C-alpha positions, 0 to 999 in steps of 0.5 A: 673340294666340292667346288674343285670337282664342279670345276673339273666337270665343267672344264671337261664338258666345255673341252667336249663341246669345243672339241666336237664343234671343231670336229665337224669343220676339221672332218669336213674340210679334211675329206673335201679334197676327195669330194666326199659329203661327210657328216659329223660322226655322231650322225654317220653311224646310220650309214654303212659306208667307209670313205678314205681320205689320202694324205701325203707326207714327206719325212726325213729320219735320223737314227743314232747309227744311220740316216734314212733318206728323205722319201715320200709316204702316202698315208690313208686315213680311214673314216669309219662311220660304225663299229665293225661287226663283232669277231666270230665266236669260233676263232681257230687260234688263241690270241695274246697281246703284247705291248712294246717295251719302253721306246725312245719316244716314251722317253722323250714323252712324245706321240710317235704315230707317223705312218712313215715310221714303218719299217725304219729304226726310228723310236726303237727300244731302250735298253730297258725296253729290250729287257721288258721284251725279254721278261715278257716271255715269262708272262706269256708262258704263264698265260699259254693254255696248251704248251703244244700249240705253236707260238707265232708272233705277228708284229706291227711294222714300227721299230719298237714293236718288232724289236720287242717281238724279237726280245720276247722270241729270244726270252722264249728260247732262253726258257728251258723249263718249257717244251715250247713250239716256237715259229722263229719267223716274225710276220710283220702286219701293217694293220697292227701299227700304231693308232695314227694321231694326225695333227697331234703326232710328235706332240707331248704325251698329255695331248692325249687328253684332247682325244681319249675324252671324246673317244669315250662318247664317239668311237667314230671321232677323227678330231685333229685328224686322229684315227678313230676307235672304229677304224682301228677296230676295223683293221684289228678285225681285218688282221685277225680274220686274215690270221685265222684263215692262215693258222689253225690251233696256234698261240698267236702273239699280236705285238703292237701299241697301247691304244691299238691293243686296248681297243683290241682287248675291248673289241674282242671281248665284245664290250659295249663301249669300246671307246672306254679303252683308256681305262684298260692301260697296257704297261711296256712289255705287258702280255694279256690274253684276248678274251671273248666276254665282257666279264673277262675284262680287268677292273677298269682304272680311269686315268685322272685328268692331266694337271695342265693341258698342253697348248698346241702349235698355232699352225695346228 
């Protein structure tokens, strides 16, 4: 057992070294077309600037009941050089986080993060996922501190999130035991969309094992073109501050994705290291209230290393 543990630690350290070495060359070449002099992220935190590196992708989507024509979508990957400032202590609203229900991508076991999925029906909910959205309404009601607050749904533009918001809304309407004030409109907020996984998009879920261990040590990492933890936190801050300007004394439900909400949970709670978010997993259809102190966080549950790391496509 001792030798096995030593082997696991050596393997993890080796993976981190290889990944971080590759990260330097990848990020530098990734931004070369934008003429940005980008340093390794571990050195970038001393600089207070943000660069963006636009990339263009073209996709065709085929759904069970319709086909969306091929279209060109411009994706901007933000390279954020430091964690954003903390959220203000005096937010005017309460914020709740709802992860989408089971999606067809979950069932297929693949990463689904392409920006061109926004506003399409691709990778929507399964029947179980819709039921999880319905059931999330009961969780939300139990978490609400005041029934007189108006409930406002704000969703990622990905189908699985928008459909979950609608399912939770349907569940609240069926709840006759509470006198709830509900805004029946679902607001779409692009800053809540899935964390972008770059070259790993479409790979099997265990490919996360190439990213999450690095996140724990470097929240600005963009290895493989994956959106950094700091970049996700920056857009979450932007979204919450915008909502806080437009609403007051409301219960705002942020309907989004696992990594995004886990980052939101630690960032909102002022955790020392938001890169540890993968130890605070959300289940499909799970609701949590965004708390504001590190002490409010649930007990972390570190994920075990995958039994076998997937091989990436040779062109990646």
